[in-house]
C-alpha positions in Angstrom: -72.7 106.4 -155.8 -71.4 103.6 -158.0 -68.2 101.9 -156.9 -66.6 102.4 -160.4 -66.9 106.3 -159.9 -65.2 106.2 -156.5 -61.6 106.3 -157.7 -62.4 109.3 -159.8 -64.1 111.1 -156.9 -61.3 110.2 -154.6 -58.8 111.7 -156.9 -60.8 114.8 -157.0 -61.0 114.8 -153.2 -57.1 114.3 -152.9 -56.4 117.1 -155.3 -58.7 119.3 -153.4 -57.0 118.3 -150.2 -53.6 119.2 -151.4 -54.9 122.7 -152.5 -56.6 123.2 -149.1 -53.7 122.1 -147.1 -51.4 124.4 -149.0 -53.5 127.5 -148.9 -56.0 127.4 -146.1 -55.0 126.3 -142.7 -58.4 127.2 -141.3 -60.3 125.1 -143.7 -57.8 122.3 -143.0 -58.7 122.4 -139.4 -62.4 122.3 -140.2 -61.9 119.2 -142.4 -59.5 117.3 -139.9 -62.4 115.7 -137.9 -63.7 114.1 -141.1 -60.4 112.5 -141.8 -60.2 111.2 -138.3 -63.7 109.8 -138.4 -62.9 108.2 -141.7 -59.8 106.4 -140.6 -61.5 105.4 -137.2 -64.4 103.9 -138.9 -62.2 101.9 -141.1 -59.9 100.8 -138.4 -62.4 100.2 -135.6 -63.5 96.9 -137.1 -59.9 95.8 -137.9 -59.4 93.8 -134.7 -62.9 92.2 -134.8 -62.3 91.2 -138.4 -58.9 89.9 -137.6 -60.0 87.8 -134.7 -63.2 86.5 -136.3 -61.4 85.7 -139.5 -58.5 83.9 -138.0 -60.6 81.9 -135.6 -63.3 81.1 -138.1 -61.0 80.3 -141.0 -58.9 77.9 -139.0 -61.7 76.6 -136.6 -64.1 75.4 -139.3 -61.5 73.3 -141.0 -61.0 69.7 -140.1 -57.7 68.9 -138.6 -56.5 67.0 -141.5 -57.4 69.8 -143.9 -55.8 72.3 -141.7 -52.5 70.2 -141.7 -52.6 69.9 -145.5 -53.2 73.6 -145.8 -50.3 74.3 -143.4 -48.0 72.1 -145.5 -48.9 73.9 -148.6 -48.6 77.4 -146.9 -45.3 77.5 -145.2 -43.2 77.3 -148.4 -45.2 80.2 -149.9 -44.7 82.4 -146.7 -41.0 81.5 -146.6 -40.6 82.6 -150.4 -42.6 85.8 -149.6 -40.5 86.7 -146.6 -37.3 85.8 -148.3 -37.9 87.8 -151.5 -39.2 90.7 -149.5 -36.2 91.0 -147.1 -33.6 90.6 -149.8 -35.0 93.5 -151.6 -35.5 95.5 -148.4 -31.8 94.9 -147.7 -30.9 96.3 -151.2 -33.2 99.2 -150.3 -31.6 99.7 -146.9 -28.1 99.7 -148.4 -28.9 102.9 -150.2 -27.8 104.8 -147.1 -24.3 104.3 -145.8 -23.8 102.7 -142.3 -22.3 104.7 -139.4 -19.1 103.0 -138.4 -18.4 105.1 -135.2 -20.2 106.5 -132.4 -20.4 110.2 -132.6 -20.6 111.0 -129.0 -19.0 108.8 -126.4 -20.2 109.7 -122.9 -18.2 107.9 -120.3 -20.0 109.8 -117.5 -22.9 108.4 -115.6 -25.1 111.4 -116.3 -27.2 109.7 -119.0 -28.9 106.3 -118.9 -28.5 103.6 -121.4 -30.9 103.7 -124.2 -31.4 100.0 -125.2 -34.9 98.5 -124.7 -35.7 95.6 -122.4 -34.8 92.2 -123.7 -38.2 90.9 -122.6 -40.1 93.7 -124.7 -40.4 91.3 -127.7 -41.8 88.5 -125.7 -44.5 91.1 -124.2 -45.3 91.9 -127.7 -45.8 88.5 -129.0 -47.3 86.5 -125.9 -49.6 88.4 -123.9 -50.3 87.7 -120.3 -53.8 89.2 -120.7 -55.6 88.8 -124.1 -58.0 91.5 -123.5 -55.2 93.9 -122.5 -53.5 93.0 -125.8 -56.6 93.9 -127.7 -57.0 97.3 -125.8 -53.4 98.1 -126.5 -53.5 97.1 -130.0 -50.7 94.5 -129.8 -51.4 93.0 -133.1 -48.8 90.2 -133.0 -50.3 89.0 -129.7 -53.8 89.1 -131.1 -52.7 87.2 -134.2 -51.0 84.4 -132.1 -53.9 83.9 -129.7 -56.2 83.9 -132.7 -54.3 81.1 -134.5 -54.2 79.0 -131.2 -57.9 79.3 -130.5 -58.7 78.6 -134.2 -56.5 75.4 -134.1 -58.1 74.4 -130.8 -61.6 74.8 -132.1 -60.7 72.5 -135.1 -61.1 69.6 -132.7 -64.6 70.6 -131.6 -67.8 69.1 -132.9 -68.9 71.2 -135.8 -71.0 73.2 -136.7 -70.9 75.2 -133.5 -72.8 78.3 -132.5 -69.5 80.1 -132.0 -68.5 79.7 -135.7 -71.9 81.0 -136.7 -71.4 84.0 -134.5 -68.0 84.6 -136.0 -69.4 84.4 -139.5 -71.8 87.0 -138.7 -69.2 89.3 -137.2 -66.8 88.8 -140.1 -69.6 89.6 -142.7 -70.6 92.6 -140.6 -67.1 93.9 -140.7 -66.9 93.6 -144.4 -70.4 95.2 -144.7 -69.3 98.2 -142.6 -66.2 98.8 -144.7 -68.5 98.7 -147.8 -70.5 101.5 -146.2 -67.5 103.5 -144.9 -65.8 103.4 -148.2 -68.3 105.9 -149.7 -66.8 108.5 -147.3 -63.5 108.2 -149.1 -63.6 111.3 -151.2 -64.2 113.5 -148.2 -62.0 111.5 -146.0 -59.1 111.5 -148.4 -59.6 115.2 -148.9 -59.2 115.9 -145.2 -56.3 113.5 -144.8 -54.3 115.1 -147.7 -55.0 118.5 -146.4 -53.8 117.5 -142.9 -50.6 115.8 -144.4 -49.7 118.8 -146.5 -50.4 121.2 -143.7 -48.6 119.3 -140.9 -45.6 117.6 -142.5 -42.2 118.7 -141.1 -40.2 119.8 -144.3 -37.0 119.5 -142.2 -37.4 115.9 -141.4 -39.1 115.1 -144.6 -36.4 116.7 -146.7 -33.6 114.9 -144.7 -35.3 111.5 -145.5 -36.4 112.3 -149.0 -34.1 109.7 -150.5 -35.7 107.1 -148.2 -39.2 108.2 -149.4 -38.1 107.9 -153.0 -36.5 104.5 -152.4 -39.7 103.1 -150.6 -42.0 104.4 -153.2 -40.0 102.7 -156.1 -39.2 99.5 -154.3 -42.8 99.0 -153.1 -44.0 99.6 -156.7 -41.7 97.1 -158.2 -42.5 94.5 -155.5 -46.2 95.1 -155.8 -46.7 95.5 -159.5 -44.0 93.3 -160.9 -42.3 90.8 -158.6 -45.1 89.1 -156.9 -47.6 89.0 -159.9 -44.8 87.6 -162.0 -43.9 85.0 -159.3 -47.4 83.7 -159.6 -46.9 83.3 -163.3 -43.8 81.3 -162.6 -45.6 78.7 -160.6 -49.3 78.9 -161.7 -51.1 78.5 -165.0 -51.9 82.3 -165.0 -50.6 85.2 -167.2 -49.4 88.6 -166.0 -52.2 90.2 -167.8 -54.9 88.0 -166.2 -53.4 88.6 -162.6 -53.2 92.4 -163.0 -56.6 92.6 -164.5 -58.1 90.5 -161.6 -56.4 92.7 -159.0 -56.9 96.1 -160.6 -59.9 97.0 -158.4 -58.2 95.8 -155.3 -55.1 98.0 -156.0 -57.3 101.0 -156.8 -59.5 100.7 -153.5 -56.3 100.2 -151.4 -54.7 103.4 -152.9 -57.7 105.6 -152.7 -58.5 104.6 -149.1 -54.8 104.1 -148.0 -56.0 100.9 -146.2 -55.1 97.4 -147.3 -58.0 95.9 -145.4 -60.5 97.5 -147.7 -59.1 95.3 -150.6 -59.7 92.0 -148.8 -63.1 91.3 -150.4 -61.8 92.1 -153.8 -58.7 89.9 -153.4 -61.1 86.9 -152.2 -63.1 87.5 -155.4 -60.1 87.8 -157.7 -58.6 84.5 -156.1 -62.0 82.7 -156.7 -62.0 83.9 -160.3 -58.4 82.6 -160.9 -59.3 79.3 -159.4 -62.4 79.0 -161.6 -60.0 79.0 -164.6 -58.9 75.4 -163.5 -60.9 72.4 -162.6 -61.1 71.1 -159.1 -62.9 68.4 -157.2 -64.3 70.5 -154.5 -67.5 72.6 -154.5 -67.5 76.3 -154.8 -68.3 76.7 -151.1 -65.3 74.4 -150.1 -63.2 76.4 -152.5 -64.3 79.6 -150.8 -63.5 78.3 -147.3 -60.0 77.5 -148.4 -59.6 80.9 -150.0 -61.1 82.7 -147.0 -58.8 81.0 -144.5 -55.8 81.6 -146.5 -56.7 85.3 -147.0 -57.5 85.6 -143.2 -54.2 84.3 -142.2 -52.4 86.3 -144.8 -53.7 89.6 -143.6 -51.4 89.8 -140.5 -48.6 87.5 -141.7 -48.2 89.0 -145.3 -48.4 92.6 -144.3 -45.1 93.3 -146.0 -45.8 97.1 -146.2 -44.9 97.1 -142.5 -41.6 95.4 -143.1 -40.4 98.6 -144.8 -39.8 99.9 -141.3 -36.5 98.0 -141.7 -35.4 100.4 -144.4 -36.7 103.3 -142.5 -34.8 102.4 -139.2 -31.4 102.0 -141.2 -31.9 105.5 -142.7 -33.1 106.9 -139.3 -29.7 105.4 -137.8 -27.7 107.5 -140.2 -30.0 110.5 -139.8 -29.2 110.5 -136.1 -25.7 109.3 -136.8 -25.8 106.3 -134.6 -23.9 103.1 -135.5 -25.8 99.8 -135.6 -23.9 96.7 -134.3 -23.2 93.8 -136.5 -25.4 91.5 -134.3 -28.3 94.1 -134.6 -28.0 94.0 -138.4 -28.2 90.2 -138.3 -31.2 90.2 -136.0 -33.0 93.2 -137.7 -35.0 91.1 -140.4 -36.2 88.6 -137.7 -37.3 91.3 -135.3 -38.9 93.3 -138.1 -40.8 90.2 -139.2 -42.1 89.5 -135.8 -42.9 93.2 -134.8 -44.3 94.0 -138.2 -47.0 91.4 -138.1 -50.6 93.0 -138.0 -52.3 95.9 -139.6 -50.7 98.9 -141.2 -51.2 101.1 -138.2 -49.4 98.6 -136.0 -46.2 99.6 -137.8 -46.2 102.8 -135.8 -46.0 100.8 -132.6 -43.5 98.5 -134.3 -41.2 101.5 -135.0 -41.5 102.7 -131.4 -40.5 99.3 -130.1 -37.6 98.7 -132.6 -36.2 102.2 -132.1 -36.0 101.5 -128.5 -34.3 98.1 -129.2 -31.8 99.6 -131.5 -31.0 102.5 -129.2 -32.5 105.2 -131.5 -33.9 108.5 -130.2 -37.4 108.8 -129.0 -38.2 111.2 -132.0 -37.8 108.2 -134.4 -41.4 107.5 -134.3 -42.5 111.1 -135.1 -40.0 111.0 -138.0 -41.7 107.8 -139.3 -45.1 109.2 -139.0 -44.1 112.3 -141.0 -42.8 110.2 -143.8 -45.7 107.9 -143.6 -47.9 110.6 -144.9 -46.4 109.8 -148.3 -45.0 106.2 -148.1 -48.2 104.6 -146.7 -49.6 104.4 -150.2 -46.7 102.4 -151.5 -46.7 100.3 -148.4 -50.4 99.5 -148.8 -50.1 98.3 -152.4 -47.2 96.2 -151.4 -49.3 94.5 -148.8 -52.2 94.1 -151.1 -50.0 92.4 -153.7 -48.6 90.1 -151.0 -52.1 89.1 -149.8 -53.1 88.3 -153.3 -49.8 86.3 -153.9 -50.1 84.2 -150.7 -53.9 83.6 -151.1 -53.6 82.6 -154.7 -50.4 80.5 -154.5 -51.6 78.6 -151.5 -55.0 77.9 -153.0 -53.6 76.6 -156.3 -50.9 74.5 -154.4 -53.8 73.1 -152.1 -55.5 71.8 -155.2 -52.3 70.6 -157.0 -52.6 73.1 -159.8 -48.9 74.2 -159.9 -46.4 74.2 -162.7 -43.1 75.8 -163.4 -42.3 78.4 -166.1 -38.5 78.9 -166.5 -39.0 81.6 -169.1 -41.2 83.6 -166.6 -38.7 83.1 -163.8 -35.7 84.4 -166.1 -37.8 87.4 -167.2 -38.7 88.2 -163.6 -35.1 88.0 -162.3 -33.8 90.0 -165.2 -36.3 92.9 -164.9 -36.1 92.9 -161.2 -32.4 93.2 -161.2 -32.3 96.1 -163.7 -35.1 97.8 -161.5 -33.5 97.4 -158.1 -30.1 98.3 -159.5 -31.5 101.6 -160.7 -33.2 102.2 -157.3 -29.9 101.4 -155.5 -28.0 103.8 -157.7 -30.7 106.5 -157.2 -30.6 106.0 -153.5 -26.9 105.8 -153.1 -25.9 108.7 -155.4 -29.1 110.5 -156.2 -28.8 113.0 -153.3 -27.0 113.9 -150.1 -27.6 111.8 -147.1 -27.3 114.6 -144.3 -27.2 113.5 -140.7 -29.4 115.5 -138.3 -26.6 117.3 -136.4 -24.1 117.5 -139.2 -22.8 120.9 -140.6 -24.5 120.0 -143.9 -27.9 119.5 -142.0 -27.4 122.6 -139.9 -26.5 124.8 -142.9 -29.6 123.7 -144.5 -31.9 124.5 -141.6 -34.1 127.6 -141.3 -36.4 129.3 -138.9 -40.0 128.2 -139.0 -41.7 130.0 -141.9 -44.3 131.9 -139.8 -41.4 133.3 -137.7 -39.2 134.1 -140.6 -42.0 136.0 -142.2 -42.1 138.4 -139.2 -38.7 140.0 -140.2 -35.7 139.9 -142.2 -33.5 141.0 -139.3 -31.5 137.7 -139.5 -30.4 138.3 -143.0 -26.6 138.1 -142.7 -26.1 141.2 -144.9 -28.5 143.2 -142.6 -26.4 143.0 -139.5 -25.5 146.3 -137.9 -21.9 146.9 -137.0 -21.3 147.7 -133.4 -20.5 151.4 -133.2 -17.3 152.6 -131.4 -17.7 154.5 -128.1 -19.1 157.9 -128.7 -16.9 160.9 -128.5 -17.7 164.1 -126.6 -18.8 165.8 -129.8 -21.2 163.0 -130.8 -24.9 163.6 -130.7 -26.1 162.1 -127.3 -28.2 159.1 -127.0 -31.6 160.5 -125.9 -32.4 157.1 -124.4 -29.2 156.5 -122.5 -30.5 157.0 -119.1 -33.4 154.6 -119.4 -33.6 151.2 -118.0 -33.0 148.5 -120.7 -36.6 147.3 -120.9 -37.8 151.0 -120.9 -35.6 151.8 -123.7 -36.7 148.8 -125.8 -40.4 149.8 -125.1 -39.6 153.4 -126.1 -37.8 152.7 -129.3 -39.7 149.7 -130.3 -36.4 147.8 -131.2 -34.7 144.9 -129.4 -31.0 144.9 -130.1 -29.4 141.4 -129.9 -25.7 140.9 -129.6 -24.8 137.9 -131.9 -21.7 135.9 -132.8 -22.6 133.9 -136.0 -20.1 131.1 -135.5 -21.8 129.1 -132.8 -23.5 126.2 -134.1 -26.2 125.2 -133.1 -27.1 128.3 -131.3 -26.4 131.2 -133.7 -24.8 130.6 -137.1 -25.1 131.5 -140.8 -27.1 129.0 -143.0 -26.6 128.5 -146.6 -29.5 130.9 -147.4 -27.6 134.1 -145.9 -29.6 133.9 -142.8 -28.5 133.9 -139.2 -30.4 130.9 -137.5 -30.1 128.6 -134.5 -31.7 127.9 -131.3 -30.9 131.4 -129.8 -31.9 133.2 -132.8 -35.3 131.4 -133.0 -35.9 132.3 -129.3 -35.1 136.0 -129.9 -37.7 136.0 -132.7 -40.3 134.7 -130.5 -39.3 136.9 -127.6 -39.4 140.1 -129.8 -42.8 138.9 -131.1 -44.1 138.7 -127.4 -42.8 142.2 -126.8 -44.3 143.5 -130.0 -41.0 145.1 -130.9 -38.7 144.9 -134.0 -35.5 142.9 -134.0 -32.0 144.1 -134.7 -28.9 141.9 -134.6 -25.4 143.4 -133.7 -22.3 141.4 -134.1 -19.7 141.1 -131.3 -16.5 139.5 -130.6 -15.7 137.4 -127.6 -12.9 139.7 -126.4 -15.3 142.8 -126.4 -18.5 141.1 -125.2 -18.5 142.4 -121.7 -17.6 146.0 -122.7 -20.1 146.0 -125.3 -22.9 145.1 -122.8 -21.7 147.6 -120.2 -21.7 150.3 -122.9 -25.2 149.2 -123.9 -24.3 148.3 -127.5 -27.2 145.9 -127.4 -29.9 144.7 -125.0 -29.2 141.0 -125.0 -26.3 138.8 -125.9 -26.9 135.3 -127.4 -24.8 132.6 -129.1 -24.2 129.7 -126.7 -23.0 131.8 -123.8 -22.0 130.3 -120.5 -22.6 131.5 -116.9 -19.4 132.5 -115.1 -18.5 134.2 -111.9 -17.3 137.2 -113.6 -20.5 137.6 -115.8 -22.7 137.0 -112.6 -20.9 139.9 -110.9 -20.6 142.4 -113.7 -23.7 141.8 -116.0 -27.3 140.8 -115.7 -27.7 137.1 -116.4 -30.9 135.2 -117.2 -32.0 131.9 -115.7 -30.1 129.1 -117.3 -31.9 127.4 -120.2 -29.6 124.5 -121.1 -26.8 122.5 -119.6 -24.1 120.6 -121.1 -20.9 118.9 -120.0 -17.4 119.5 -121.2 -16.4 117.4 -124.2 -13.3 116.7 -126.2 -13.3 116.3 -130.0 -10.7 113.5 -130.8 -9.9 111.0 -133.4 -12.2 108.1 -133.0 -9.4 105.7 -132.8 -8.1 107.5 -129.7 -11.4 107.7 -127.8 -10.3 105.5 -124.9 -7.3 107.7 -124.2 -9.7 110.4 -123.1 -12.2 108.3 -121.0 -11.1 109.8 -117.7 -9.1 112.7 -116.3 -6.4 110.1 -115.1 -6.1 108.7 -118.7 -5.7 112.3 -120.1 -3.3 113.1 -117.4 -1.2 110.2 -118.5 -0.5 111.9 -121.6 2.5 114.1 -120.9 2.6 115.6 -124.3 -1.1 116.6 -124.5 -1.9 119.3 -127.0 -5.3 120.9 -127.1 -7.0 123.3 -129.5 -9.1 125.8 -127.8 -11.8 128.3 -129.2 -10.7 132.0 -129.0 -13.1 132.6 -126.1 -11.8 134.0 -122.7 -14.2 131.6 -120.8 -13.0 128.6 -122.8 -9.3 129.4 -122.5 -9.5 129.8 -118.7 -11.5 126.6 -118.5 -8.8 124.6 -120.5 -6.0 125.9 -118.4 -7.9 125.0 -115.1 -8.8 121.5 -116.3 -5.8 120.6 -118.2 -2.8 122.7 -116.7 0.0 120.7 -118.3 -1.6 120.7 -121.8 -0.1 122.8 -124.6 -2.9 125.2 -125.8 -3.4 126.3 -129.3 -5.9 129.2 -129.6 -7.9 129.0 -132.9 -10.7 131.2 -134.3 -12.8 128.2 -135.1 -12.5 124.3 -135.4 -13.5 123.8 -139.0 -10.0 122.8 -140.0 -9.2 120.8 -136.9 -8.4 117.7 -139.1 -5.6 119.7 -140.6 -4.0 121.1 -137.5 -0.7 119.5 -136.8 0.4 118.5 -133.3 -3.2 119.0 -131.9 -4.7 115.9 -130.4 -8.0 117.1 -129.2 -10.2 120.2 -129.1 -12.3 121.4 -126.2 -16.0 122.4 -126.3 -19.4 121.7 -125.0 -20.9 118.2 -125.8 -23.6 119.5 -128.2 -21.2 121.8 -130.2 -18.7 119.0 -130.1 -21.2 116.5 -131.5 -22.0 118.7 -134.6 -18.3 119.1 -135.3 -17.6 115.5 -134.8 -20.3 114.5 -137.3 -19.0 116.9 -139.8 -15.4 115.8 -139.6 -14.5 112.2 -140.8 -13.1 109.8 -138.2 -13.8 112.2 -135.2 -15.8 111.6 -132.1 -16.8 113.8 -129.2 -15.9 112.4 -125.7 -17.3 113.2 -122.4 -14.8 112.0 -119.7 -16.2 109.9 -116.8 -15.1 112.1 -114.0 -15.1 115.6 -115.3 -16.7 118.2 -113.0 -17.0 120.9 -115.7 -20.5 121.6 -116.8 -21.8 124.6 -118.7 -24.8 126.5 -117.9 -26.1 128.4 -120.9 -27.9 131.8 -120.4 -28.5 135.1 -122.0 -26.4 138.2 -121.1 -27.8 141.6 -120.5 -26.3 144.9 -119.6 -25.6 145.7 -115.8 -28.7 146.7 -113.8 -31.2 145.3 -116.2 -33.6 143.6 -113.7 -36.8 144.5 -115.6 -35.6 142.8 -118.9 -34.3 139.8 -117.0 -37.4 139.3 -115.0 -39.6 139.5 -118.2 -37.3 137.2 -120.1 -37.2 134.6 -117.4 -41.0 134.7 -116.9 -41.6 134.4 -120.7 -39.0 131.4 -121.0 -40.8 129.7 -118.2 -44.2 130.0 -120.0 -42.6 128.8 -123.1 -41.1 125.8 -121.4 -44.5 125.0 -119.8 -46.3 125.0 -123.3 -43.7 122.9 -124.9 -42.1 125.5 -127.2 -38.6 125.4 -125.8 -38.7 121.5 -125.9 -39.7 121.6 -129.5 -37.0 124.1 -130.3 -34.4 121.8 -128.4 -35.4 118.8 -130.4 -34.9 120.6 -133.6 -31.8 122.6 -132.9 -29.9 120.9 -130.0 -31.4 117.5 -129.3 -29.7 117.0 -125.9 -31.3 113.8 -124.9 -30.3 111.7 -127.9 -26.7 110.9 -126.9 -25.6 107.3 -126.6 -23.5 106.4 -123.5 -20.6 103.9 -123.8 -21.4 100.8 -121.9 -19.0 99.5 -119.4 -16.6 96.9 -120.7 
């Protein structure tokens, strides 16, 4: 296969992968191992190449040459990093910053979620170099490679070690040359897996981020850095892009920046050949190889786009970033982003922990990376070429200044990034994960929704009044609940569609939520049809006693009355009591004593007998206003707070401007969520409890909680 045909074949493979991933999950699973083999073969030699290149490139130079090269290099790197982070800051500003903490938990039930202050030291300076290699701590490997390379400069050369490193480095390049011929099949498998596995919920929520990254990386890679070379070097934009064309193509088709390194080296040699120097070709090649080797970890600016991602993720999870964190963010990004493209995943994990973002942040990054990695790769390739070419020309004193090129570069770049900023800021809706906007756009998984249209809002069956003596008798009235379900083949589920995130109506005329999805799965396990029957809070107990439905859902709590009069499932979720208050008044609700000090306390309470009784018990002196829902809480006069569970209060606080949900530090009220069934329904309860236990063990319930409730992602207010 000729290399020139490779891009065309890869395009065919990519197109085939998209089709296969969209239409054939079975064939996608068959192809998946080939994609993994391709990626692993490309990445398995990254660390050997990185170590051998750094040590070889620096070690074979004389100390005097190394010092000269360093003096010429640091201004180039400073310019690269400064330009990159300026434009990353613009890209990050496309999402608004969260100014308030949505949930303030004064209780001690949740741990603080900040990372260890020594984690960055562990990432950069290893106590065991081989452990750093095995754990893929790229920044540590780079630092130790530089130190060893500088130390070897003072040895007598040539040395057998440098000969061995030369062989290893050349072998790595040769291996990549072989593996790249697998690109059509590998890309086909990777595209199929990406299309088949991407989470549309997370991807759609960060679609603006994806668009901003794609456009920003394209402008940096294809305009800013090539044009900066024309500002300082005797090269034209056409010459630069022509020389780097193959490097860009190979990087895109393989999605690996490392595959472009030999082509960048050849391009830099061709650029330098256009000017006269006093060194031989071999000496020039040594300078270029050293500059390129060092640039691979240090100029991997595609990794630096994690800064943009983390700012968008903070808004997605609706968590505020402190001013000090925002100031430190570029420096921590620079240090943790050093290395190969795959090291950006570990960097996101580290930085998310440092910023106090949820553990699911890394998964969210991996989902979006299926698309953004191509833009990140070409940005890194352009940076490698910029650094290597600029340092080489500076080393030989072949630098000049072109004011006209600088003005043109700034003008076009300003227009481009103004457009990108406008698109990101106003081109769509930034929807936080647990906001009403986000919830209203959520749906059941496609394969579950395809089972039935029972959750269509217009399909709900109204609860029938109690039968009269003349009515036709229910032939199944004497059966146990589970026997009736099996006999009729229908599971009747009582539902209140106003309890976000457990059961509510989305913007597609569907009743969705955690409880709704669980009932879909439960009905599937019983091989019966599903039917939803609405209820009101006041009539819930009577409806169950009269067997109007078999199970009641909708964020229902366990109470003594329900335990004694109904059949109750095992609890599936626990949440503390919370108050929805104005953000400016958070500290007035930090404890029961602080709340009791307010002699004129007025609370809104949901029209639920359980909630009303709980409010009277916990706040006996408060004036209660009973409401049907809290959607207009911000317009209620003389109401200082509303009472609900933490997760339900969280969704409301995000949706209402300038509101927060507060968990007082010494409240003893905690809600146990369960499903309610008619009296004397032990068979159905036993089966439901056993099925939920199995679903918990295989991770289904955890996945559902992550998507609908996300209980672990609450930030606790630190002690003052």
